[in-house]
BALOBA-1460 file (C-alpha; in Angstrom, 3 decimals):
// residues 403
<rec num="1" residu="m" x="-26.633" y="21.434" z="57.287"/>
<rec num="2" residu="k" x="-27.868" y="20.892" z="53.475"/>
<rec num="3" residu="l" x="-26.123" y="24.115" z="52.455"/>
<rec num="4" residu="i" x="-23.200" y="23.005" z="54.376"/>
<rec num="5" residu="k" x="-22.518" y="19.842" z="52.466"/>
<rec num="6" residu="r" x="-23.637" y="21.904" z="49.266"/>
<rec num="7" residu="c" x="-20.751" y="24.609" z="49.953"/>
<rec num="8" residu="i" x="-18.190" y="21.502" z="50.327"/>
<rec num="9" residu="e" x="-19.175" y="20.102" z="47.569"/>
<rec num="10" residu="r" x="-18.308" y="22.681" z="45.572"/>
<rec num="11" residu="i" x="-15.451" y="23.865" z="47.287"/>
<rec num="12" residu="v" x="-14.388" y="20.192" z="46.263"/>
<rec num="13" residu="e" x="-15.509" y="20.319" z="43.242"/>
<rec num="14" residu="t" x="-13.337" y="23.542" z="42.385"/>
<rec num="15" residu="i" x="-10.401" y="22.731" z="43.482"/>
<rec num="16" residu="l" x="-10.235" y="19.445" z="41.207"/>
<rec num="17" residu="t" x="-11.387" y="21.981" z="38.276"/>
<rec num="18" residu="a" x="-8.687" y="23.777" z="39.149"/>
<rec num="19" residu="g" x="-5.801" y="21.121" z="39.515"/>
<rec num="20" residu="g" x="-7.279" y="19.998" z="36.660"/>
<rec num="21" residu="m" x="-6.290" y="23.397" z="34.849"/>
<rec num="22" residu="i" x="-3.095" y="23.967" z="36.678"/>
<rec num="23" residu="t" x="-2.058" y="20.560" z="35.729"/>
<rec num="24" residu="s" x="-3.101" y="21.045" z="31.298"/>
<rec num="25" residu="v" x="-1.667" y="24.220" z="31.684"/>
<rec num="26" residu="i" x="1.798" y="22.930" z="33.498"/>
<rec num="27" residu="i" x="2.251" y="20.401" z="30.977"/>
<rec num="28" residu="l" x="1.348" y="22.317" z="28.440"/>
<rec num="29" residu="l" x="4.165" y="24.540" z="29.426"/>
<rec num="30" residu="i" x="6.232" y="22.004" z="29.129"/>
<rec num="31" residu="v" x="5.894" y="20.799" z="25.649"/>
<rec num="32" residu="i" x="6.047" y="23.821" z="24.394"/>
<rec num="33" residu="f" x="9.205" y="24.624" z="26.137"/>
<rec num="34" residu="l" x="11.176" y="20.999" z="24.798"/>
<rec num="35" residu="f" x="9.933" y="21.823" z="20.990"/>
<rec num="36" residu="k" x="11.720" y="25.853" z="21.639"/>
<rec num="37" residu="e" x="14.704" y="24.377" z="22.974"/>
<rec num="38" residu="g" x="14.614" y="21.922" z="20.233"/>
<rec num="39" residu="f" x="14.156" y="24.185" z="17.236"/>
<rec num="40" residu="g" x="16.495" y="26.331" z="18.390"/>
<rec num="41" residu="l" x="19.199" y="23.822" z="17.306"/>
<rec num="42" residu="f" x="18.624" y="25.252" z="13.601"/>
<rec num="43" residu="n" x="19.615" y="28.673" z="14.746"/>
<rec num="44" residu="s" x="22.604" y="27.411" z="15.773"/>
<rec num="45" residu="p" x="26.158" y="27.809" z="13.777"/>
<rec num="46" residu="s" x="27.366" y="24.552" z="12.019"/>
<rec num="47" residu="v" x="30.902" y="26.347" z="13.453"/>
<rec num="48" residu="e" x="31.563" y="26.438" z="17.434"/>
<rec num="49" residu="k" x="29.870" y="29.345" z="18.843"/>
<rec num="50" residu="g" x="33.519" y="32.315" z="18.870"/>
<rec num="51" residu="y" x="34.957" y="30.761" z="16.192"/>
<rec num="52" residu="s" x="35.458" y="31.504" z="12.467"/>
<rec num="53" residu="l" x="36.793" y="29.801" z="9.449"/>
<rec num="54" residu="c" x="39.163" y="31.537" z="7.560"/>
<rec num="55" residu="v" x="40.874" y="31.169" z="3.809"/>
<rec num="56" residu="n" x="42.828" y="33.001" z="1.674"/>
<rec num="57" residu="t" x="40.950" y="35.862" z="-0.786"/>
<rec num="58" residu="e" x="42.354" y="33.704" z="-3.756"/>
<rec num="59" residu="n" x="40.309" y="30.653" z="-2.681"/>
<rec num="60" residu="p" x="37.149" y="30.463" z="-4.501"/>
<rec num="61" residu="i" x="35.254" y="28.175" z="-1.900"/>
<rec num="62" residu="e" x="32.809" y="30.693" z="-0.746"/>
<rec num="63" residu="k" x="30.646" y="28.108" z="1.732"/>
<rec num="64" residu="l" x="31.435" y="24.281" z="3.390"/>
<rec num="65" residu="n" x="28.741" y="22.257" z="4.789"/>
<rec num="66" residu="p" x="29.404" y="20.969" z="8.550"/>
<rec num="67" residu="f" x="29.679" y="17.267" z="6.757"/>
<rec num="68" residu="q" x="32.612" y="18.667" z="4.085"/>
<rec num="69" residu="i" x="34.430" y="20.896" z="7.325"/>
<rec num="70" residu="k" x="34.911" y="17.872" z="9.132"/>
<rec num="71" residu="e" x="36.558" y="16.073" z="6.707"/>
<rec num="72" residu="i" x="38.582" y="18.547" z="6.121"/>
<rec num="73" residu="f" x="39.706" y="18.639" z="9.245"/>
<rec num="74" residu="d" x="40.184" y="14.678" z="10.050"/>
<rec num="75" residu="y" x="41.683" y="14.751" z="7.037"/>
<rec num="76" residu="e" x="39.722" y="13.321" z="4.650"/>
<rec num="77" residu="i" x="39.522" y="15.457" z="2.308"/>
<rec num="78" residu="d" x="43.438" y="17.277" z="1.748"/>
<rec num="79" residu="n" x="42.100" y="18.772" z="-1.570"/>
<rec num="80" residu="w" x="40.300" y="22.024" z="-2.520"/>
<rec num="81" residu="k" x="39.351" y="20.731" z="-5.603"/>
<rec num="82" residu="n" x="36.946" y="17.942" z="-3.809"/>
<rec num="83" residu="v" x="34.937" y="20.598" z="-2.025"/>
<rec num="84" residu="g" x="34.741" y="22.861" z="-5.316"/>
<rec num="85" residu="g" x="37.937" y="24.448" z="-5.073"/>
<rec num="86" residu="n" x="41.210" y="24.743" z="-7.300"/>
<rec num="87" residu="d" x="43.162" y="22.043" z="-7.162"/>
<rec num="88" residu="e" x="45.662" y="22.903" z="-4.832"/>
<rec num="89" residu="e" x="46.657" y="21.064" z="-0.939"/>
<rec num="90" residu="i" x="44.169" y="21.865" z="1.682"/>
<rec num="91" residu="i" x="46.503" y="23.359" z="4.710"/>
<rec num="92" residu="l" x="45.217" y="23.492" z="8.073"/>
<rec num="93" residu="f" x="45.564" y="25.528" z="10.922"/>
<rec num="94" residu="r" x="44.620" y="25.819" z="14.190"/>
<rec num="95" residu="f" x="44.475" y="28.473" z="16.809"/>
<rec num="96" residu="e" x="46.583" y="26.686" z="19.302"/>
<rec num="97" residu="e" x="49.596" y="26.125" z="16.775"/>
<rec num="98" residu="l" x="50.542" y="30.014" z="16.875"/>
<rec num="99" residu="f" x="52.112" y="29.375" z="20.538"/>
<rec num="100" residu="y" x="54.087" y="26.732" z="18.948"/>
<rec num="101" residu="r" x="55.632" y="29.144" z="16.132"/>
<rec num="102" residu="y" x="56.170" y="32.009" z="17.985"/>
<rec num="103" residu="s" x="57.856" y="32.072" z="21.049"/>
<rec num="104" residu="d" x="55.824" y="34.070" z="24.153"/>
<rec num="105" residu="e" x="58.300" y="36.887" z="23.694"/>
<rec num="106" residu="e" x="57.536" y="36.756" z="19.927"/>
<rec num="107" residu="l" x="53.800" y="37.276" z="20.790"/>
<rec num="108" residu="g" x="53.689" y="39.557" z="23.395"/>
<rec num="109" residu="e" x="50.854" y="39.903" z="25.811"/>
<rec num="110" residu="n" x="48.859" y="42.291" z="22.798"/>
<rec num="111" residu="d" x="45.867" y="40.942" z="21.386"/>
<rec num="112" residu="e" x="46.529" y="43.084" z="18.473"/>
<rec num="113" residu="f" x="49.650" y="41.735" z="17.791"/>
<rec num="114" residu="l" x="48.325" y="38.330" z="17.852"/>
<rec num="115" residu="s" x="45.928" y="39.631" z="15.372"/>
<rec num="116" residu="q" x="48.463" y="40.912" z="12.600"/>
<rec num="117" residu="k" x="50.440" y="37.212" z="13.312"/>
<rec num="118" residu="l" x="47.641" y="35.151" z="12.029"/>
<rec num="119" residu="g" x="46.505" y="38.036" z="9.045"/>
<rec num="120" residu="e" x="50.203" y="37.215" z="8.353"/>
<rec num="121" residu="i" x="49.757" y="33.680" z="8.521"/>
<rec num="122" residu="i" x="46.664" y="33.319" z="6.362"/>
<rec num="123" residu="r" x="47.988" y="35.834" z="3.845"/>
<rec num="124" residu="a" x="50.492" y="33.982" z="3.103"/>
<rec num="125" residu="t" x="49.655" y="30.624" z="2.457"/>
<rec num="126" residu="p" x="47.002" y="30.609" z="-0.118"/>
<rec num="127" residu="g" x="45.792" y="26.450" z="-0.086"/>
<rec num="128" residu="i" x="45.266" y="27.458" z="4.180"/>
<rec num="129" residu="i" x="41.723" y="27.288" z="6.060"/>
<rec num="130" residu="a" x="42.149" y="28.605" z="9.324"/>
<rec num="131" residu="y" x="39.989" y="27.725" z="12.831"/>
<rec num="132" residu="l" x="39.858" y="30.782" z="15.022"/>
<rec num="133" residu="p" x="38.919" y="32.428" z="18.177"/>
<rec num="134" residu="t" x="36.054" y="35.845" z="16.205"/>
<rec num="135" residu="e" x="37.915" y="37.929" z="18.741"/>
<rec num="136" residu="y" x="41.111" y="37.416" z="17.258"/>
<rec num="137" residu="l" x="40.476" y="38.217" z="13.681"/>
<rec num="138" residu="s" x="42.512" y="41.030" z="12.600"/>
<rec num="139" residu="s" x="41.199" y="44.328" z="12.020"/>
<rec num="140" residu="d" x="43.207" y="44.924" z="8.496"/>
<rec num="141" residu="c" x="41.133" y="42.063" z="6.605"/>
<rec num="142" residu="s" x="42.627" y="42.461" z="3.293"/>
<rec num="143" residu="g" x="44.161" y="38.335" z="2.117"/>
<rec num="144" residu="i" x="41.491" y="37.397" z="4.147"/>
<rec num="145" residu="k" x="37.726" y="35.317" z="3.422"/>
<rec num="146" residu="v" x="35.955" y="34.370" z="6.751"/>
<rec num="147" residu="l" x="33.699" y="31.538" z="5.607"/>
<rec num="148" residu="p" x="29.796" y="32.815" z="6.328"/>
<rec num="149" residu="e" x="28.445" y="31.261" z="9.681"/>
<rec num="150" residu="a" x="26.090" y="28.685" z="8.092"/>
<rec num="151" residu="k" x="24.105" y="27.279" z="10.470"/>
<rec num="152" residu="i" x="22.660" y="23.519" z="10.588"/>
<rec num="153" residu="s" x="19.970" y="22.600" z="8.808"/>
<rec num="154" residu="v" x="16.744" y="20.233" z="9.142"/>
<rec num="155" residu="g" x="18.660" y="17.869" z="6.575"/>
<rec num="156" residu="d" x="21.956" y="17.801" z="7.763"/>
<rec num="157" residu="f" x="19.997" y="16.390" z="11.484"/>
<rec num="158" residu="f" x="17.812" y="13.941" z="10.073"/>
<rec num="159" residu="g" x="19.477" y="12.678" z="6.893"/>
<rec num="160" residu="r" x="23.230" y="12.712" z="8.467"/>
<rec num="161" residu="k" x="24.757" y="9.272" z="9.268"/>
<rec num="162" residu="e" x="26.977" y="10.552" z="12.008"/>
<rec num="163" residu="w" x="25.928" y="11.647" z="16.024"/>
<rec num="164" residu="i" x="30.126" y="13.548" z="16.946"/>
<rec num="165" residu="p" x="28.325" y="16.409" z="19.699"/>
<rec num="166" residu="t" x="32.291" y="17.220" z="20.129"/>
<rec num="167" residu="a" x="33.680" y="17.365" z="16.414"/>
<rec num="168" residu="i" x="35.718" y="20.600" z="16.124"/>
<rec num="169" residu="p" x="35.746" y="22.698" z="14.470"/>
<rec num="170" residu="a" x="31.710" y="21.567" z="12.836"/>
<rec num="171" residu="p" x="29.757" y="18.517" z="15.567"/>
<rec num="172" residu="q" x="27.470" y="16.276" z="13.863"/>
<rec num="173" residu="f" x="24.542" y="15.865" z="14.468"/>
<rec num="174" residu="g" x="23.642" y="13.139" z="12.498"/>
<rec num="175" residu="v" x="20.278" y="11.880" z="14.217"/>
<rec num="176" residu="l" x="19.633" y="8.861" z="11.433"/>
<rec num="177" residu="p" x="21.450" y="6.433" z="13.967"/>
<rec num="178" residu="l" x="19.593" y="6.699" z="16.284"/>
<rec num="179" residu="i" x="16.494" y="6.975" z="15.037"/>
<rec num="180" residu="l" x="17.734" y="3.071" z="13.614"/>
<rec num="181" residu="g" x="18.983" y="2.204" z="16.424"/>
<rec num="182" residu="t" x="15.659" y="2.684" z="18.927"/>
<rec num="183" residu="l" x="13.435" y="1.328" z="16.150"/>
<rec num="184" residu="w" x="15.796" y="-1.839" z="15.765"/>
<rec num="185" residu="v" x="15.815" y="-3.310" z="19.022"/>
<rec num="186" residu="s" x="11.260" y="-1.590" z="19.908"/>
<rec num="187" residu="i" x="10.628" y="-3.580" z="17.109"/>
<rec num="188" residu="f" x="12.640" y="-6.981" z="17.332"/>
<rec num="189" residu="a" x="11.690" y="-6.432" z="21.237"/>
<rec num="190" residu="i" x="8.605" y="-6.460" z="20.737"/>
<rec num="191" residu="a" x="8.293" y="-9.950" z="17.600"/>
<rec num="192" residu="i" x="10.069" y="-11.707" z="21.049"/>
<rec num="193" residu="a" x="7.642" y="-10.756" z="23.794"/>
<rec num="194" residu="l" x="4.190" y="-10.589" z="21.283"/>
<rec num="195" residu="p" x="4.687" y="-14.829" z="20.542"/>
<rec num="196" residu="l" x="5.531" y="-15.224" z="24.264"/>
<rec num="197" residu="g" x="3.601" y="-12.397" z="25.758"/>
<rec num="198" residu="l" x="0.707" y="-13.906" z="23.620"/>
<rec num="199" residu="g" x="0.799" y="-17.486" z="24.752"/>
<rec num="200" residu="v" x="1.334" y="-16.732" z="28.112"/>
<rec num="201" residu="a" x="-2.077" y="-15.075" z="28.099"/>
<rec num="202" residu="i" x="-3.599" y="-18.046" z="26.273"/>
<rec num="203" residu="y" x="-2.442" y="-19.902" z="29.384"/>
<rec num="204" residu="l" x="-3.495" y="-17.990" z="32.449"/>
<rec num="205" residu="s" x="-7.047" y="-16.981" z="30.381"/>
<rec num="206" residu="e" x="-7.815" y="-20.405" z="28.728"/>
<rec num="207" residu="l" x="-5.606" y="-23.173" z="30.353"/>
<rec num="208" residu="a" x="-4.389" y="-22.623" z="33.649"/>
<rec num="209" residu="g" x="-6.761" y="-23.964" z="37.360"/>
<rec num="210" residu="e" x="-8.303" y="-21.191" z="39.249"/>
<rec num="211" residu="k" x="-5.025" y="-21.914" z="41.775"/>
<rec num="212" residu="m" x="-2.301" y="-21.295" z="39.172"/>
<rec num="213" residu="r" x="-3.593" y="-18.097" z="37.607"/>
<rec num="214" residu="k" x="-3.522" y="-16.016" z="41.602"/>
<rec num="215" residu="i" x="-0.320" y="-17.649" z="41.838"/>
<rec num="216" residu="l" x="1.033" y="-16.134" z="38.018"/>
<rec num="217" residu="k" x="-0.590" y="-13.353" z="37.361"/>
<rec num="218" residu="p" x="0.491" y="-10.977" z="40.756"/>
<rec num="219" residu="t" x="3.543" y="-12.540" z="40.000"/>
<rec num="220" residu="i" x="3.796" y="-11.137" z="36.049"/>
<rec num="221" residu="e" x="2.479" y="-8.189" z="37.405"/>
<rec num="222" residu="l" x="4.652" y="-7.497" z="39.419"/>
<rec num="223" residu="l" x="7.964" y="-7.652" z="36.908"/>
<rec num="224" residu="a" x="6.036" y="-4.635" z="35.926"/>
<rec num="225" residu="g" x="7.503" y="-2.646" z="38.847"/>
<rec num="226" residu="i" x="10.803" y="-3.691" z="39.042"/>
<rec num="227" residu="p" x="13.150" y="-0.758" z="38.488"/>
<rec num="228" residu="s" x="15.153" y="-0.658" z="34.786"/>
<rec num="229" residu="v" x="18.130" y="-0.626" z="36.285"/>
<rec num="230" residu="v" x="17.819" y="-4.055" z="37.734"/>
<rec num="231" residu="y" x="16.713" y="-5.291" z="34.704"/>
<rec num="232" residu="g" x="20.150" y="-3.628" z="33.007"/>
<rec num="233" residu="f" x="22.459" y="-5.320" z="35.745"/>
<rec num="234" residu="f" x="20.669" y="-8.517" z="34.261"/>
<rec num="235" residu="g" x="21.234" y="-7.856" z="31.139"/>
<rec num="236" residu="l" x="24.658" y="-7.196" z="31.598"/>
<rec num="237" residu="v" x="25.790" y="-9.718" z="34.008"/>
<rec num="238" residu="v" x="23.822" y="-12.599" z="32.628"/>
<rec num="239" residu="l" x="22.929" y="-12.113" z="29.109"/>
<rec num="240" residu="v" x="25.785" y="-10.304" z="27.794"/>
<rec num="241" residu="p" x="28.284" y="-12.671" z="28.263"/>
<rec num="242" residu="l" x="26.088" y="-15.141" z="27.289"/>
<rec num="243" residu="i" x="25.276" y="-13.546" z="24.207"/>
<rec num="244" residu="q" x="29.025" y="-12.873" z="23.311"/>
<rec num="245" residu="k" x="30.255" y="-16.563" z="24.333"/>
<rec num="246" residu="l" x="27.240" y="-18.238" z="22.122"/>
<rec num="247" residu="f" x="27.813" y="-16.346" z="18.888"/>
<rec num="248" residu="h" x="30.817" y="-16.097" z="19.108"/>
<rec num="249" residu="l" x="31.021" y="-11.919" z="18.631"/>
<rec num="250" residu="p" x="33.508" y="-9.260" z="19.924"/>
<rec num="251" residu="v" x="31.061" y="-7.912" z="22.501"/>
<rec num="252" residu="g" x="27.867" y="-8.999" z="23.617"/>
<rec num="253" residu="e" x="26.677" y="-5.292" z="24.058"/>
<rec num="254" residu="t" x="24.540" y="-5.497" z="21.292"/>
<rec num="255" residu="a" x="20.539" y="-4.412" z="19.650"/>
<rec num="256" residu="f" x="19.932" y="-7.928" z="20.324"/>
<rec num="257" residu="a" x="21.268" y="-7.984" z="24.087"/>
<rec num="258" residu="g" x="18.788" y="-4.759" z="23.725"/>
<rec num="259" residu="s" x="16.187" y="-6.457" z="22.604"/>
<rec num="260" residu="l" x="15.960" y="-9.574" z="24.934"/>
<rec num="261" residu="i" x="15.555" y="-7.028" z="27.618"/>
<rec num="262" residu="l" x="13.236" y="-5.243" z="26.669"/>
<rec num="263" residu="a" x="11.211" y="-7.955" z="25.778"/>
<rec num="264" residu="i" x="11.325" y="-9.287" z="29.235"/>
<rec num="265" residu="m" x="10.258" y="-5.929" z="30.605"/>
<rec num="266" residu="a" x="7.402" y="-5.174" z="28.208"/>
<rec num="267" residu="l" x="6.093" y="-8.906" z="28.670"/>
<rec num="268" residu="p" x="4.109" y="-7.860" z="31.625"/>
<rec num="269" residu="t" x="2.146" y="-5.105" z="29.842"/>
<rec num="270" residu="i" x="0.814" y="-7.525" z="26.622"/>
<rec num="271" residu="i" x="0.024" y="-10.695" z="28.793"/>
<rec num="272" residu="t" x="-1.564" y="-7.725" z="31.660"/>
<rec num="273" residu="v" x="-3.563" y="-5.809" z="29.047"/>
<rec num="274" residu="a" x="-3.618" y="-9.681" z="26.559"/>
<rec num="275" residu="e" x="-5.675" y="-11.319" z="29.406"/>
<rec num="276" residu="d" x="-7.903" y="-9.402" z="30.342"/>
<rec num="277" residu="a" x="-8.834" y="-8.736" z="26.922"/>
<rec num="278" residu="m" x="-9.908" y="-12.347" z="26.642"/>
<rec num="279" residu="q" x="-11.450" y="-12.509" z="29.529"/>
<rec num="280" residu="n" x="-14.272" y="-10.347" z="28.883"/>
<rec num="281" residu="t" x="-15.404" y="-12.181" z="25.756"/>
<rec num="282" residu="p" x="-18.606" y="-13.551" z="26.358"/>
<rec num="283" residu="r" x="-19.303" y="-16.711" z="28.189"/>
<rec num="284" residu="a" x="-22.530" y="-16.589" z="25.531"/>
<rec num="285" residu="m" x="-19.806" y="-16.704" z="22.152"/>
<rec num="286" residu="r" x="-17.450" y="-19.306" z="24.207"/>
<rec num="287" residu="e" x="-20.521" y="-22.024" z="24.562"/>
<rec num="288" residu="a" x="-21.769" y="-20.777" z="20.513"/>
<rec num="289" residu="g" x="-18.536" y="-22.465" z="19.536"/>
<rec num="290" residu="l" x="-18.663" y="-25.730" z="21.555"/>
<rec num="291" residu="a" x="-22.223" y="-25.437" z="20.784"/>
<rec num="292" residu="l" x="-21.465" y="-25.940" z="17.001"/>
<rec num="293" residu="g" x="-18.973" y="-28.132" z="17.290"/>
<rec num="294" residu="a" x="-15.647" y="-26.683" z="18.433"/>
<rec num="295" residu="n" x="-12.793" y="-27.702" z="20.652"/>
<rec num="296" residu="h" x="-11.557" y="-26.024" z="22.687"/>
<rec num="297" residu="w" x="-8.467" y="-25.290" z="20.699"/>
<rec num="298" residu="q" x="-10.611" y="-24.146" z="17.517"/>
<rec num="299" residu="t" x="-13.028" y="-22.070" z="19.853"/>
<rec num="300" residu="i" x="-9.532" y="-20.242" z="20.916"/>
<rec num="301" residu="y" x="-8.356" y="-19.287" z="17.994"/>
<rec num="302" residu="k" x="-11.792" y="-18.958" z="15.953"/>
<rec num="303" residu="v" x="-13.634" y="-17.246" z="18.452"/>
<rec num="304" residu="i" x="-12.153" y="-15.847" z="21.650"/>
<rec num="305" residu="i" x="-8.539" y="-14.169" z="19.940"/>
<rec num="306" residu="p" x="-10.677" y="-13.047" z="16.776"/>
<rec num="307" residu="y" x="-13.182" y="-11.254" z="19.584"/>
<rec num="308" residu="s" x="-10.216" y="-10.393" z="21.346"/>
<rec num="309" residu="v" x="-8.012" y="-8.658" z="18.538"/>
<rec num="310" residu="s" x="-8.137" y="-4.666" z="19.491"/>
<rec num="311" residu="g" x="-7.467" y="-5.597" z="23.697"/>
<rec num="312" residu="i" x="-4.333" y="-7.732" z="22.039"/>
<rec num="313" residu="s" x="-3.561" y="-4.653" z="19.314"/>
<rec num="314" residu="a" x="-3.669" y="-2.240" z="22.543"/>
<rec num="315" residu="a" x="-1.971" y="-4.558" z="24.587"/>
<rec num="316" residu="v" x="1.386" y="-4.381" z="22.148"/>
<rec num="317" residu="v" x="0.869" y="-0.896" z="20.885"/>
<rec num="318" residu="l" x="2.046" y="0.245" z="25.007"/>
<rec num="319" residu="g" x="4.620" y="-2.751" z="24.449"/>
<rec num="320" residu="i" x="5.941" y="-0.829" z="21.806"/>
<rec num="321" residu="g" x="5.814" y="2.664" z="24.058"/>
<rec num="322" residu="r" x="7.302" y="0.797" z="26.845"/>
<rec num="323" residu="a" x="10.541" y="-0.436" z="24.542"/>
<rec num="324" residu="i" x="11.228" y="2.929" z="22.514"/>
<rec num="325" residu="g" x="10.551" y="5.093" z="25.805"/>
<rec num="326" residu="e" x="12.926" y="2.529" z="28.115"/>
<rec num="327" residu="t" x="16.345" y="4.484" z="28.751"/>
<rec num="328" residu="m" x="18.504" y="2.862" z="31.800"/>
<rec num="329" residu="a" x="18.459" y="-0.772" z="30.620"/>
<rec num="330" residu="v" x="19.322" y="0.158" z="26.847"/>
<rec num="331" residu="l" x="21.967" y="2.177" z="27.680"/>
<rec num="332" residu="m" x="23.473" y="-0.486" z="29.554"/>
<rec num="333" residu="v" x="23.426" y="-3.463" z="27.271"/>
<rec num="334" residu="t" x="23.505" y="-1.829" z="23.709"/>
<rec num="335" residu="g" x="27.006" y="-1.027" z="23.949"/>
<rec num="336" residu="n" x="25.780" y="2.752" z="22.564"/>
<rec num="337" residu="a" x="28.037" y="3.054" z="19.610"/>
<rec num="338" residu="a" x="26.197" y="5.766" z="17.235"/>
<rec num="339" residu="v" x="26.024" y="3.791" z="13.735"/>
<rec num="340" residu="i" x="23.409" y="2.381" z="11.413"/>
<rec num="341" residu="p" x="23.285" y="-1.127" z="12.164"/>
<rec num="342" residu="h" x="23.397" y="-3.849" z="9.466"/>
<rec num="343" residu="t" x="22.886" y="-6.757" z="11.525"/>
<rec num="344" residu="i" x="20.891" y="-7.683" z="15.244"/>
<rec num="345" residu="f" x="24.231" y="-8.589" z="17.071"/>
<rec num="346" residu="e" x="26.188" y="-4.879" z="16.141"/>
<rec num="347" residu="p" x="26.200" y="-2.341" z="19.112"/>
<rec num="348" residu="v" x="23.833" y="0.522" z="18.866"/>
<rec num="349" residu="r" x="22.193" y="3.910" z="20.395"/>
<rec num="350" residu="t" x="19.148" y="4.427" z="21.334"/>
<rec num="351" residu="i" x="17.465" y="8.246" z="21.664"/>
<rec num="352" residu="p" x="16.664" y="7.589" z="25.366"/>
<rec num="353" residu="a" x="20.010" y="6.451" z="26.552"/>
<rec num="354" residu="t" x="21.391" y="8.929" z="23.937"/>
<rec num="355" residu="i" x="19.846" y="12.039" z="26.348"/>
<rec num="356" residu="a" x="20.519" y="10.173" z="29.296"/>
<rec num="357" residu="a" x="23.895" y="9.832" z="28.317"/>
<rec num="358" residu="e" x="25.067" y="13.355" z="26.837"/>
<rec num="359" residu="l" x="23.117" y="15.766" z="28.660"/>
<rec num="360" residu="g" x="24.203" y="15.946" z="31.936"/>
<rec num="361" residu="e" x="27.748" y="16.437" z="30.052"/>
<rec num="362" residu="a" x="26.430" y="19.666" z="27.490"/>
<rec num="363" residu="p" x="26.554" y="23.244" z="27.698"/>
<rec num="364" residu="s" x="23.566" y="24.940" z="28.481"/>
<rec num="365" residu="g" x="22.040" y="27.132" z="25.506"/>
<rec num="366" residu="g" x="24.490" y="25.283" z="22.776"/>
<rec num="367" residu="a" x="24.007" y="23.371" z="19.354"/>
<rec num="368" residu="h" x="24.726" y="20.088" z="21.772"/>
<rec num="369" residu="y" x="22.369" y="21.387" z="24.473"/>
<rec num="370" residu="q" x="19.569" y="21.583" z="21.729"/>
<rec num="371" residu="a" x="20.080" y="18.962" z="19.420"/>
<rec num="372" residu="l" x="19.291" y="16.779" z="22.784"/>
<rec num="373" residu="f" x="16.571" y="18.879" z="23.536"/>
<rec num="374" residu="m" x="15.317" y="18.051" z="19.489"/>
<rec num="375" residu="l" x="15.649" y="14.079" z="20.574"/>
<rec num="376" residu="g" x="13.196" y="14.412" z="23.646"/>
<rec num="377" residu="c" x="10.879" y="15.778" z="20.536"/>
<rec num="378" residu="i" x="11.516" y="12.645" z="18.628"/>
<rec num="379" residu="l" x="10.517" y="10.645" z="20.774"/>
<rec num="380" residu="f" x="7.701" y="13.248" z="21.991"/>
<rec num="381" residu="l" x="6.641" y="12.276" z="18.546"/>
<rec num="382" residu="m" x="7.107" y="8.988" z="18.846"/>
<rec num="383" residu="t" x="5.487" y="8.246" z="22.356"/>
<rec num="384" residu="i" x="2.131" y="10.199" z="21.246"/>
<rec num="385" residu="l" x="1.951" y="8.132" z="17.990"/>
<rec num="386" residu="i" x="1.761" y="5.722" z="19.844"/>
<rec num="387" residu="s" x="-0.689" y="6.539" z="22.387"/>
<rec num="388" residu="i" x="-2.952" y="7.791" z="19.946"/>
<rec num="389" residu="a" x="-3.245" y="4.393" z="18.131"/>
<rec num="390" residu="a" x="-3.932" y="2.688" z="21.477"/>
<rec num="391" residu="e" x="-6.858" y="5.596" z="22.294"/>
<rec num="392" residu="v" x="-8.369" y="4.875" z="18.668"/>
<rec num="393" residu="i" x="-7.451" y="0.618" z="19.243"/>
<rec num="394" residu="s" x="-9.543" y="1.318" z="23.033"/>
<rec num="395" residu="k" x="-12.319" y="3.103" z="21.050"/>
<rec num="396" residu="n" x="-13.232" y="0.904" z="18.694"/>
<rec num="397" residu="h" x="-13.175" y="-2.174" z="20.899"/>
<rec num="398" residu="p" x="-16.609" y="-3.901" z="20.648"/>
<rec num="399" residu="q" x="-18.828" y="-3.492" z="23.637"/>
<rec num="400" residu="r" x="-19.003" y="-6.447" z="26.008"/>
<rec num="401" residu="k" x="-22.037" y="-6.968" z="27.908"/>
<rec num="402" residu="g" x="-22.106" y="-9.956" z="30.470"/>
<rec num="403" residu="i" x="-24.648" y="-12.595" z="30.067"/>
């Protein structure tokens, strides 16, 4: 009988060990896949794959960065001297224009004939910049200079202020507005949730009667289980019109609306963790404070809160983690404008909302697809740092012994 029991225990132990190892390996592979796809962005061409930019050989320009290309094709830059070339007007030419200049009979069905026509146009126009499919480049390259295929750089990704992944011919992957939007919404959410959460935690731990605590605490914990999309609908239907009307704004979908929703969503976590930390304050410390002549409120803010500060800090960190990683509710109420915010009452876009909104439309393996994975890497690193901070705070929590 003992032998059978020992064998069963050994089998269960082996299954649990194998399960833990398999889970760890799967998590590691997911992380490797995430970073592999994300860092592939920096090997992607700055111009749409399969296309090239061509200029006349008389043009001294040797290289254009993605921002300059965008400005040229948006008619913001109209002279080559603005990008280091001659004082000459920039003439844009897109492949589609070839079919406006010539009839189908003139072009025929021969790709080589199309290439010849394109070559003639480029050679005859010194100030031209042509955006063409690479397959239609003329075999006769005399008079034509193909600009080198630049790669998307780390500086372009982290330093630019425009997120326009569908821009043609050079998509813009400036992540700065998304990072700032995420931090902007999260910081204001915690600034709103922290005092409210700490106040409710103090009330539940030190002031509320037993009956009230038994009613409020389960209710607050129940709020954590409400799906985020429900919070998003509440924000969209109630908070957004209220903010627009109250502050006389053109639109109510702002960072402030997102902060309010996230604050409401972070409150259950902050209240529960902070209240548990306060409840664990030894009775001897409370009685010692009262014995020294402190009243109830003095005992709370001179003894209980300082003793519970590590637990309260952990509650704040976990609340920040919930705010940074939230997707649906923020997607619904912040306006999704990928611009750098200057006030809390402007639309913003966060990293999780961007991934949720765009991943289904990004071509697999393309630069846009890889840029979204890179956003996932940034979000992963942010949440890892928060988790490490929470772990450090928990380990530094003083050992409590019941009296």
